[in-house]
N, CA, C and O atoms as a CHARMM CRD file, in Angstrom:
* protein
*
  324
    1    1 MET  N    108.13100 266.13900 123.35600 PROA 1      0.00000
    2    1 MET  CA   107.37300 267.22500 122.81500 PROA 1      0.00000
    3    1 MET  C    107.56100 268.40500 123.74000 PROA 1      0.00000
    4    1 MET  O    107.53100 268.25500 124.96100 PROA 1      0.00000
    5    2 THR  N    107.75200 269.56500 123.17200 PROA 2      0.00000
    6    2 THR  CA   107.88800 270.78100 123.95800 PROA 2      0.00000
    7    2 THR  C    106.79400 271.76100 123.56000 PROA 2      0.00000
    8    2 THR  O    106.59100 272.04400 122.38000 PROA 2      0.00000
    9    3 LEU  N    106.10100 272.26900 124.56000 PROA 3      0.00000
   10    3 LEU  CA   105.07800 273.28700 124.35300 PROA 3      0.00000
   11    3 LEU  C    105.65500 274.59600 124.86900 PROA 3      0.00000
   12    3 LEU  O    106.06500 274.68500 126.02700 PROA 3      0.00000
   13    4 THR  N    105.68600 275.60800 124.01500 PROA 4      0.00000
   14    4 THR  CA   106.18800 276.92200 124.40600 PROA 4      0.00000
   15    4 THR  C    105.07600 277.93800 124.24200 PROA 4      0.00000
   16    4 THR  O    104.44400 278.02000 123.18800 PROA 4      0.00000
   17    5 VAL  N    104.84000 278.71700 125.29600 PROA 5      0.00000
   18    5 VAL  CA   103.80200 279.74100 125.27700 PROA 5      0.00000
   19    5 VAL  C    104.45700 281.08800 125.52500 PROA 5      0.00000
   20    5 VAL  O    105.23800 281.24700 126.46200 PROA 5      0.00000
   21    6 THR  N    104.13200 282.06000 124.67600 PROA 6      0.00000
   22    6 THR  CA   104.63700 283.41000 124.84400 PROA 6      0.00000
   23    6 THR  C    103.45400 284.34900 125.00300 PROA 6      0.00000
   24    6 THR  O    102.54800 284.37100 124.17000 PROA 6      0.00000
   25    7 ALA  N    103.47000 285.11900 126.07500 PROA 7      0.00000
   26    7 ALA  CA   102.38700 286.07400 126.32600 PROA 7      0.00000
   27    7 ALA  C    102.89100 287.17800 127.23000 PROA 7      0.00000
   28    7 ALA  O    103.66300 286.92900 128.15600 PROA 7      0.00000
   29    8 GLY  N    102.45700 288.38900 126.96300 PROA 8      0.00000
   30    8 GLY  CA   102.80300 289.51600 127.82200 PROA 8      0.00000
   31    8 GLY  C    104.29400 289.73400 127.99000 PROA 8      0.00000
   32    8 GLY  O    104.73800 290.18200 129.04800 PROA 8      0.00000
   33    9 GLY  N    105.06300 289.43100 126.98000 PROA 9      0.00000
   34    9 GLY  CA   106.50300 289.65600 127.04500 PROA 9      0.00000
   35    9 GLY  C    107.27300 288.53000 127.71300 PROA 9      0.00000
   36    9 GLY  O    108.50000 288.59300 127.77700 PROA 9      0.00000
   37   10 GLY  N    106.60600 287.51900 128.20500 PROA 10     0.00000
   38   10 GLY  CA   107.28100 286.39000 128.85700 PROA 10     0.00000
   39   10 GLY  C    107.08800 285.11500 128.05800 PROA 10     0.00000
   40   10 GLY  O    106.17100 285.00600 127.24500 PROA 10     0.00000
   41   11 THR  N    107.96700 284.15100 128.30400 PROA 11     0.00000
   42   11 THR  CA   107.90000 282.87200 127.62100 PROA 11     0.00000
   43   11 THR  C    108.02000 281.75800 128.64700 PROA 11     0.00000
   44   11 THR  O    108.84400 281.82600 129.55900 PROA 11     0.00000
   45   12 ALA  N    107.20400 280.74800 128.49400 PROA 12     0.00000
   46   12 ALA  CA   107.26600 279.57100 129.35700 PROA 12     0.00000
   47   12 ALA  C    107.27300 278.33500 128.47400 PROA 12     0.00000
   48   12 ALA  O    106.57800 278.28600 127.45900 PROA 12     0.00000
   49   13 SER  N    108.05800 277.33500 128.86000 PROA 13     0.00000
   50   13 SER  CA   108.13500 276.09300 128.10100 PROA 13     0.00000
   51   13 SER  C    107.92000 274.91500 129.03400 PROA 13     0.00000
   52   13 SER  O    108.25100 274.96500 130.21900 PROA 13     0.00000
   53   14 HSD  N    107.36100 273.86100 128.47300 PROA 14     0.00000
   54   14 HSD  CA   107.17400 272.62300 129.21400 PROA 14     0.00000
   55   14 HSD  C    107.47700 271.47400 128.26100 PROA 14     0.00000
   56   14 HSD  O    106.94700 271.42900 127.15100 PROA 14     0.00000
   57   15 THR  N    108.32200 270.55000 128.68800 PROA 15     0.00000
   58   15 THR  CA   108.69600 269.40700 127.86700 PROA 15     0.00000
   59   15 THR  C    108.16700 268.13100 128.50300 PROA 15     0.00000
   60   15 THR  O    108.30400 267.92000 129.70800 PROA 15     0.00000
   61   16 GLU  N    107.56700 267.29100 127.68700 PROA 16     0.00000
   62   16 GLU  CA   107.03900 266.00300 128.13300 PROA 16     0.00000
   63   16 GLU  C    107.69000 264.89600 127.33400 PROA 16     0.00000
   64   16 GLU  O    107.89700 265.03300 126.12800 PROA 16     0.00000
   65   17 SER  N    108.01200 263.80900 127.99200 PROA 17     0.00000
   66   17 SER  CA   108.57900 262.66500 127.28000 PROA 17     0.00000
   67   17 SER  C    107.49200 261.69600 126.84200 PROA 17     0.00000
   68   17 SER  O    107.75500 260.78300 126.05900 PROA 17     0.00000
   69   18 GLU  N    106.27500 261.88400 127.34000 PROA 18     0.00000
   70   18 GLU  CA   105.16000 261.03400 126.94800 PROA 18     0.00000
   71   18 GLU  C    104.75400 261.34200 125.51100 PROA 18     0.00000
   72   18 GLU  O    104.98100 262.44500 125.01400 PROA 18     0.00000
   73   19 ILE  N    104.16400 260.37700 124.86400 PROA 19     0.00000
   74   19 ILE  CA   103.67500 260.56700 123.50400 PROA 19     0.00000
   75   19 ILE  C    102.20500 260.94300 123.57400 PROA 19     0.00000
   76   19 ILE  O    101.41400 260.28400 124.24800 PROA 19     0.00000
   77   20 PHE  N    101.85300 261.99900 122.87800 PROA 20     0.00000
   78   20 PHE  CA   100.47000 262.46100 122.82600 PROA 20     0.00000
   79   20 PHE  C     99.90900 262.13400 121.44800 PROA 20     0.00000
   80   20 PHE  O    100.56600 262.35100 120.42900 PROA 20     0.00000
   81   21 ARG  N     98.70200 261.61700 121.42900 PROA 21     0.00000
   82   21 ARG  CA    98.05500 261.31600 120.15900 PROA 21     0.00000
   83   21 ARG  C     96.75500 262.10600 120.09700 PROA 21     0.00000
   84   21 ARG  O     95.89000 261.97900 120.96400 PROA 21     0.00000
   85   22 LEU  N     96.63700 262.91100 119.07500 PROA 22     0.00000
   86   22 LEU  CA    95.40900 263.67400 118.86600 PROA 22     0.00000
   87   22 LEU  C     94.55900 262.94400 117.84900 PROA 22     0.00000
   88   22 LEU  O     95.05900 262.45400 116.83600 PROA 22     0.00000
   89   23 SER  N     93.28800 262.87700 118.12400 PROA 23     0.00000
   90   23 SER  CA    92.38400 262.17200 117.23800 PROA 23     0.00000
   91   23 SER  C     91.03000 262.86300 117.27500 PROA 23     0.00000
   92   23 SER  O     90.60300 263.34100 118.32700 PROA 23     0.00000
   93   24 PRO  N     90.35400 262.91800 116.13400 PROA 24     0.00000
   94   24 PRO  CA    89.01400 263.50900 116.15500 PROA 24     0.00000
   95   24 PRO  C     88.06000 262.63000 116.96500 PROA 24     0.00000
   96   24 PRO  O     88.32300 261.44500 117.16900 PROA 24     0.00000
   97   25 SER  N     86.95800 263.21000 117.42300 PROA 25     0.00000
   98   25 SER  CA    85.98700 262.43700 118.19100 PROA 25     0.00000
   99   25 SER  C     85.15200 261.54300 117.28400 PROA 25     0.00000
  100   25 SER  O     84.53700 260.58600 117.75400 PROA 25     0.00000
  101   26 ASP  N     85.12500 261.84200 115.99700 PROA 26     0.00000
  102   26 ASP  CA    84.41700 261.02000 115.01500 PROA 26     0.00000
  103   26 ASP  C     85.38100 260.65200 113.89800 PROA 26     0.00000
  104   26 ASP  O     86.03400 261.51700 113.31500 PROA 26     0.00000
  105   27 LEU  N     85.46100 259.35500 113.60700 PROA 27     0.00000
  106   27 LEU  CA    86.28200 258.86700 112.50100 PROA 27     0.00000
  107   27 LEU  C     85.36600 258.14600 111.51700 PROA 27     0.00000
  108   27 LEU  O     84.28500 257.68800 111.88600 PROA 27     0.00000
  109   28 TYR  N     85.80700 258.05000 110.26200 PROA 28     0.00000
  110   28 TYR  CA    84.95200 257.51600 109.20300 PROA 28     0.00000
  111   28 TYR  C     85.67400 256.42800 108.41700 PROA 28     0.00000
  112   28 TYR  O     86.88800 256.47900 108.21800 PROA 28     0.00000
  113   29 VAL  N     84.88300 255.43100 107.97100 PROA 29     0.00000
  114   29 VAL  CA    85.41100 254.32300 107.18300 PROA 29     0.00000
  115   29 VAL  C     84.52600 254.15100 105.94800 PROA 29     0.00000
  116   29 VAL  O     83.30000 254.09900 106.05200 PROA 29     0.00000
  117   30 ASP  N     85.15800 254.06300 104.79000 PROA 30     0.00000
  118   30 ASP  CA    84.43500 253.83100 103.54400 PROA 30     0.00000
  119   30 ASP  C     85.33600 252.98800 102.64100 PROA 30     0.00000
  120   30 ASP  O     86.37700 253.45200 102.17500 PROA 30     0.00000
  121   31 ALA  N     84.92300 251.75200 102.40600 PROA 31     0.00000
  122   31 ALA  CA    85.73200 250.82400 101.61300 PROA 31     0.00000
  123   31 ALA  C     85.97500 251.32300 100.19400 PROA 31     0.00000
  124   31 ALA  O     86.93500 250.90500  99.54600 PROA 31     0.00000
  125   32 LYS  N     85.12300 252.20600  99.71000 PROA 32     0.00000
  126   32 LYS  CA    85.24300 252.70500  98.33400 PROA 32     0.00000
  127   32 LYS  C     86.10500 253.95600  98.22000 PROA 32     0.00000
  128   32 LYS  O     86.34100 254.44000  97.11300 PROA 32     0.00000
  129   33 ARG  N     86.57500 254.48000  99.33100 PROA 33     0.00000
  130   33 ARG  CA    87.39000 255.70300  99.32900 PROA 33     0.00000
  131   33 ARG  C     88.69200 255.43900  98.58600 PROA 33     0.00000
  132   33 ARG  O     89.34400 254.42400  98.83100 PROA 33     0.00000
  133   34 GLN  N     89.07800 256.32400  97.69400 PROA 34     0.00000
  134   34 GLN  CA    90.28700 256.15300  96.89900 PROA 34     0.00000
  135   34 GLN  C     91.54900 256.65100  97.61100 PROA 34     0.00000
  136   34 GLN  O     92.61800 256.05800  97.46700 PROA 34     0.00000
  137   35 SER  N     91.42800 257.73100  98.37300 PROA 35     0.00000
  138   35 SER  CA    92.60800 258.34000  98.98400 PROA 35     0.00000
  139   35 SER  C     92.34700 258.66600 100.45200 PROA 35     0.00000
  140   35 SER  O     92.03100 259.81000 100.77900 PROA 35     0.00000
  141   36 PRO  N     92.47400 257.67300 101.34900 PROA 36     0.00000
  142   36 PRO  CA    92.26000 257.95200 102.76500 PROA 36     0.00000
  143   36 PRO  C     93.33300 258.88900 103.31200 PROA 36     0.00000
  144   36 PRO  O     94.49600 258.82100 102.91500 PROA 36     0.00000
  145   37 VAL  N     92.92500 259.75900 104.22500 PROA 37     0.00000
  146   37 VAL  CA    93.86300 260.71300 104.81500 PROA 37     0.00000
  147   37 VAL  C     93.68600 260.70000 106.33700 PROA 37     0.00000
  148   37 VAL  O     92.61100 261.00100 106.85700 PROA 37     0.00000
  149   38 TYR  N     94.77000 260.34400 107.03600 PROA 38     0.00000
  150   38 TYR  CA    94.76100 260.36700 108.49900 PROA 38     0.00000
  151   38 TYR  C     94.47700 261.78500 108.96700 PROA 38     0.00000
  152   38 TYR  O     95.04900 262.71500 108.39700 PROA 38     0.00000
  153   39 PRO  N     93.65100 262.00800 109.94500 PROA 39     0.00000
  154   39 PRO  CA    93.08900 261.08200 110.93400 PROA 39     0.00000
  155   39 PRO  C     91.67500 260.60800 110.60600 PROA 39     0.00000
  156   39 PRO  O     90.94200 260.22800 111.51900 PROA 39     0.00000
  157   40 TYR  N     91.26500 260.61600 109.33600 PROA 40     0.00000
  158   40 TYR  CA    89.98100 260.04900 108.89800 PROA 40     0.00000
  159   40 TYR  C     88.79100 260.74800 109.55100 PROA 40     0.00000
  160   40 TYR  O     87.83000 260.09700 109.96000 PROA 40     0.00000
  161   41 GLY  N     88.86100 262.06800 109.64600 PROA 41     0.00000
  162   41 GLY  CA    87.87600 262.85200 110.38100 PROA 41     0.00000
  163   41 GLY  C     86.63800 263.27100 109.61100 PROA 41     0.00000
  164   41 GLY  O     85.79900 263.99100 110.15200 PROA 41     0.00000
  165   42 ASP  N     86.49700 262.83800 108.35000 PROA 42     0.00000
  166   42 ASP  CA    85.28000 263.12200 107.58900 PROA 42     0.00000
  167   42 ASP  C     85.17100 262.10100 106.46300 PROA 42     0.00000
  168   42 ASP  O     86.11200 261.35200 106.20100 PROA 42     0.00000
  169   43 TRP  N     84.01400 262.07800 105.80000 PROA 43     0.00000
  170   43 TRP  CA    83.81600 261.08600 104.74200 PROA 43     0.00000
  171   43 TRP  C     84.80200 261.26500 103.59500 PROA 43     0.00000
  172   43 TRP  O     85.18000 260.28400 102.95500 PROA 43     0.00000
  173   44 GLY  N     85.22400 262.48900 103.32500 PROA 44     0.00000
  174   44 GLY  CA    86.16400 262.74500 102.23300 PROA 44     0.00000
  175   44 GLY  C     87.55100 262.18000 102.46600 PROA 44     0.00000
  176   44 GLY  O     88.29500 261.94700 101.51400 PROA 44     0.00000
  177   45 SER  N     87.90400 261.95800 103.71900 PROA 45     0.00000
  178   45 SER  CA    89.23800 261.42900 104.04000 PROA 45     0.00000
  179   45 SER  C     89.14400 260.08900 104.76100 PROA 45     0.00000
  180   45 SER  O     90.09400 259.67100 105.42400 PROA 45     0.00000
  181   46 ALA  N     88.00400 259.41500 104.63500 PROA 46     0.00000
  182   46 ALA  CA    87.72100 258.19100 105.38800 PROA 46     0.00000
  183   46 ALA  C     88.76600 257.09700 105.17200 PROA 46     0.00000
  184   46 ALA  O     89.31900 256.94400 104.08300 PROA 46     0.00000
  185   47 ALA  N     89.01800 256.34800 106.23800 PROA 47     0.00000
  186   47 ALA  CA    89.86700 255.15400 106.14600 PROA 47     0.00000
  187   47 ALA  C     89.14500 254.13200 105.26700 PROA 47     0.00000
  188   47 ALA  O     87.92600 254.19600 105.10700 PROA 47     0.00000
  189   48 THR  N     89.89300 253.20100 104.70700 PROA 48     0.00000
  190   48 THR  CA    89.27200 252.20500 103.84300 PROA 48     0.00000
  191   48 THR  C     88.99400 250.88600 104.55200 PROA 48     0.00000
  192   48 THR  O     88.36800 249.99400 103.98000 PROA 48     0.00000
  193   49 ASP  N     89.45600 250.75500 105.80300 PROA 49     0.00000
  194   49 ASP  CA    89.14400 249.54500 106.55400 PROA 49     0.00000
  195   49 ASP  C     88.90900 249.89500 108.02400 PROA 49     0.00000
  196   49 ASP  O     89.43200 250.88300 108.53800 PROA 49     0.00000
  197   50 ILE  N     88.12100 249.06800 108.67200 PROA 50     0.00000
  198   50 ILE  CA    87.69400 249.32800 110.04400 PROA 50     0.00000
  199   50 ILE  C     88.86900 249.30000 111.01600 PROA 50     0.00000
  200   50 ILE  O     88.94900 250.14800 111.90400 PROA 50     0.00000
  201   51 ALA  N     89.77500 248.34800 110.86500 PROA 51     0.00000
  202   51 ALA  CA    90.89800 248.22200 111.79500 PROA 51     0.00000
  203   51 ALA  C     91.76400 249.47900 111.81400 PROA 51     0.00000
  204   51 ALA  O     92.23100 249.88900 112.87700 PROA 51     0.00000
  205   52 THR  N     91.98200 250.08900 110.66900 PROA 52     0.00000
  206   52 THR  CA    92.79300 251.30800 110.59800 PROA 52     0.00000
  207   52 THR  C     92.14100 252.43600 111.38200 PROA 52     0.00000
  208   52 THR  O     92.82000 253.15100 112.12000 PROA 52     0.00000
  209   53 ALA  N     90.83800 252.60400 111.23300 PROA 53     0.00000
  210   53 ALA  CA    90.12400 253.66100 111.96400 PROA 53     0.00000
  211   53 ALA  C     90.13200 253.38300 113.46400 PROA 53     0.00000
  212   53 ALA  O     90.31500 254.30100 114.26400 PROA 53     0.00000
  213   54 LEU  N     89.93600 252.12900 113.84900 PROA 54     0.00000
  214   54 LEU  CA    89.95900 251.79300 115.27200 PROA 54     0.00000
  215   54 LEU  C     91.33100 252.05200 115.89200 PROA 54     0.00000
  216   54 LEU  O     91.42400 252.50400 117.03300 PROA 54     0.00000
  217   55 THR  N     92.37700 251.76900 115.15200 PROA 55     0.00000
  218   55 THR  CA    93.73700 252.03000 115.64500 PROA 55     0.00000
  219   55 THR  C     93.96700 253.52600 115.83500 PROA 55     0.00000
  220   55 THR  O     94.64900 253.93700 116.77400 PROA 55     0.00000
  221   56 ALA  N     93.40500 254.33600 114.95300 PROA 56     0.00000
  222   56 ALA  CA    93.58100 255.78700 115.02300 PROA 56     0.00000
  223   56 ALA  C     92.67900 256.44200 116.06700 PROA 56     0.00000
  224   56 ALA  O     92.94500 257.56700 116.48900 PROA 56     0.00000
  225   57 ALA  N     91.62500 255.76000 116.48500 PROA 57     0.00000
  226   57 ALA  CA    90.62600 256.34300 117.39200 PROA 57     0.00000
  227   57 ALA  C     91.14000 256.43500 118.82200 PROA 57     0.00000
  228   57 ALA  O     91.78100 255.51400 119.32700 PROA 57     0.00000
  229   58 ALA  N     90.85000 257.54700 119.45500 PROA 58     0.00000
  230   58 ALA  CA    91.15200 257.71700 120.87600 PROA 58     0.00000
  231   58 ALA  C     89.97700 257.16800 121.68700 PROA 58     0.00000
  232   58 ALA  O     88.89800 256.93000 121.14300 PROA 58     0.00000
  233   59 ASP  N     90.18800 256.96900 122.97600 PROA 59     0.00000
  234   59 ASP  CA    89.10500 256.51700 123.85100 PROA 59     0.00000
  235   59 ASP  C     87.91100 257.44900 123.72600 PROA 59     0.00000
  236   59 ASP  O     88.06500 258.67000 123.73600 PROA 59     0.00000
  237   60 GLY  N     86.73500 256.87800 123.61100 PROA 60     0.00000
  238   60 GLY  CA    85.51500 257.67200 123.52900 PROA 60     0.00000
  239   60 GLY  C     85.13200 258.12300 122.13900 PROA 60     0.00000
  240   60 GLY  O     84.08400 258.74600 121.96600 PROA 60     0.00000
  241   61 ALA  N     85.95600 257.82400 121.13100 PROA 61     0.00000
  242   61 ALA  CA    85.65800 258.23000 119.75900 PROA 61     0.00000
  243   61 ALA  C     84.55800 257.35400 119.17300 PROA 61     0.00000
  244   61 ALA  O     84.32500 256.23700 119.63400 PROA 61     0.00000
  245   62 THR  N     83.89000 257.87500 118.15400 PROA 62     0.00000
  246   62 THR  CA    82.87800 257.13300 117.42300 PROA 62     0.00000
  247   62 THR  C     83.40600 256.86400 116.02200 PROA 62     0.00000
  248   62 THR  O     83.89300 257.77300 115.34900 PROA 62     0.00000
  249   63 VAL  N     83.30800 255.60500 115.58200 PROA 63     0.00000
  250   63 VAL  CA    83.74000 255.24300 114.23100 PROA 63     0.00000
  251   63 VAL  C     82.49100 254.98400 113.39400 PROA 63     0.00000
  252   63 VAL  O     81.71400 254.07500 113.68700 PROA 63     0.00000
  253   64 HSD  N     82.30500 255.78700 112.35400 PROA 64     0.00000
  254   64 HSD  CA    81.16400 255.66800 111.44200 PROA 64     0.00000
  255   64 HSD  C     81.60900 254.83200 110.24500 PROA 64     0.00000
  256   64 HSD  O     82.64900 255.10800 109.64700 PROA 64     0.00000
  257   65 VAL  N     80.82800 253.81500 109.89500 PROA 65     0.00000
  258   65 VAL  CA    81.20100 252.90900 108.81300 PROA 65     0.00000
  259   65 VAL  C     80.14900 252.97000 107.71500 PROA 65     0.00000
  260   65 VAL  O     78.96300 252.75800 107.96700 PROA 65     0.00000
  261   66 ALA  N     80.59700 253.26400 106.48600 PROA 66     0.00000
  262   66 ALA  CA    79.69400 253.31500 105.33700 PROA 66     0.00000
  263   66 ALA  C     79.22300 251.90800 104.97400 PROA 66     0.00000
  264   66 ALA  O     79.89400 250.92100 105.27400 PROA 66     0.00000
  265   67 LYS  N     78.06900 251.83200 104.33000 PROA 67     0.00000
  266   67 LYS  CA    77.59300 250.54200 103.83500 PROA 67     0.00000
  267   67 LYS  C     78.63900 249.95100 102.91300 PROA 67     0.00000
  268   67 LYS  O     79.27900 250.67200 102.14600 PROA 67     0.00000
  269   68 GLY  N     78.81300 248.65700 102.98400 PROA 68     0.00000
  270   68 GLY  CA    79.76800 247.99300 102.11100 PROA 68     0.00000
  271   68 GLY  C     80.23800 246.69100 102.72000 PROA 68     0.00000
  272   68 GLY  O     79.79700 246.29800 103.80000 PROA 68     0.00000
  273   69 GLU  N     81.12000 246.04000 102.02800 PROA 69     0.00000
  274   69 GLU  CA    81.70900 244.79700 102.50500 PROA 69     0.00000
  275   69 GLU  C     83.13900 245.07500 102.92800 PROA 69     0.00000
  276   69 GLU  O     83.90900 245.71100 102.20800 PROA 69     0.00000
  277   70 TYR  N     83.47900 244.58300 104.11800 PROA 70     0.00000
  278   70 TYR  CA    84.80000 244.81600 104.68600 PROA 70     0.00000
  279   70 TYR  C     85.40500 243.48400 105.08500 PROA 70     0.00000
  280   70 TYR  O     84.80200 242.71300 105.83200 PROA 70     0.00000
  281   71 GLY  N     86.58500 243.22400 104.58800 PROA 71     0.00000
  282   71 GLY  CA    87.30700 242.03000 105.00300 PROA 71     0.00000
  283   71 GLY  C     87.93800 242.28100 106.36200 PROA 71     0.00000
  284   71 GLY  O     88.57700 243.31200 106.57100 PROA 71     0.00000
  285   72 ILE  N     87.76700 241.36600 107.26400 PROA 72     0.00000
  286   72 ILE  CA    88.34500 241.50000 108.61200 PROA 72     0.00000
  287   72 ILE  C     89.52400 240.53900 108.70200 PROA 72     0.00000
  288   72 ILE  O     89.34400 239.32600 108.59200 PROA 72     0.00000
  289   73 THR  N     90.72700 241.06800 108.90100 PROA 73     0.00000
  290   73 THR  CA    91.92600 240.22200 108.96300 PROA 73     0.00000
  291   73 THR  C     92.40800 240.00300 110.39100 PROA 73     0.00000
  292   73 THR  O     93.20600 239.09900 110.64100 PROA 73     0.00000
  293   74 ASP  N     91.93900 240.81400 111.32200 PROA 74     0.00000
  294   74 ASP  CA    92.31900 240.68700 112.72000 PROA 74     0.00000
  295   74 ASP  C     91.05200 240.71700 113.57800 PROA 74     0.00000
  296   74 ASP  O     90.01500 241.23500 113.16600 PROA 74     0.00000
  297   75 GLN  N     91.16500 240.15000 114.77700 PROA 75     0.00000
  298   75 GLN  CA    90.04500 240.19600 115.70200 PROA 75     0.00000
  299   75 GLN  C     89.82100 241.63400 116.15100 PROA 75     0.00000
  300   75 GLN  O     90.77500 242.36100 116.42700 PROA 75     0.00000
  301   76 ILE  N     88.56000 242.03700 116.22400 PROA 76     0.00000
  302   76 ILE  CA    88.20800 243.37300 116.68800 PROA 76     0.00000
  303   76 ILE  C     87.43200 243.21600 117.98600 PROA 76     0.00000
  304   76 ILE  O     86.41400 242.52500 118.02900 PROA 76     0.00000
  305   77 SER  N     87.90600 243.84600 119.02600 PROA 77     0.00000
  306   77 SER  CA    87.22600 243.80700 120.31900 PROA 77     0.00000
  307   77 SER  C     86.63600 245.18600 120.59800 PROA 77     0.00000
  308   77 SER  O     87.32000 246.20100 120.46600 PROA 77     0.00000
  309   78 VAL  N     85.38600 245.21200 120.97600 PROA 78     0.00000
  310   78 VAL  CA    84.72800 246.46300 121.30600 PROA 78     0.00000
  311   78 VAL  C     84.29100 246.37600 122.75900 PROA 78     0.00000
  312   78 VAL  O     83.53200 245.48500 123.14000 PROA 78     0.00000
  313   79 GLU  N     84.77900 247.31100 123.56500 PROA 79     0.00000
  314   79 GLU  CA    84.41400 247.36100 124.97200 PROA 79     0.00000
  315   79 GLU  C     83.48700 248.52900 125.20100 PROA 79     0.00000
  316   79 GLU  O     83.74100 249.63900 124.73300 PROA 79     0.00000
  317   80 LYS  N     82.41400 248.27800 125.91900 PROA 80     0.00000
  318   80 LYS  CA    81.45600 249.32500 126.22600 PROA 80     0.00000
  319   80 LYS  C     81.39600 249.52000 127.72800 PROA 80     0.00000
  320   80 LYS  O     81.40900 248.55100 128.48800 PROA 80     0.00000
  321   81 ASP  N     81.32900 250.77800 128.15900 PROA 81     0.00000
  322   81 ASP  CA    81.18700 251.07500 129.57400 PROA 81     0.00000
  323   81 ASP  C     79.72500 251.12500 129.94000 PROA 81     0.00000
  324   81 ASP  O     79.38600 251.36400 131.09900 PROA 81     0.00000
């Protein structure tokens, strides 16, 4: 990824080989949602399963889950500090 900044007639660039993932601080899950849209940042674009939202969540994010029944196909581990 390359970040280029232009200001005051000058340009500076910085390239990183690391992968950056941007994620909202709040993600949403609703099993009844018809068309989930990454990054699941509001009820209108909510993920349809908990595992998908957890995978998309960055450290410190909150995952809000709507009432409903959710099938769990993988183990989910939640660590609290």
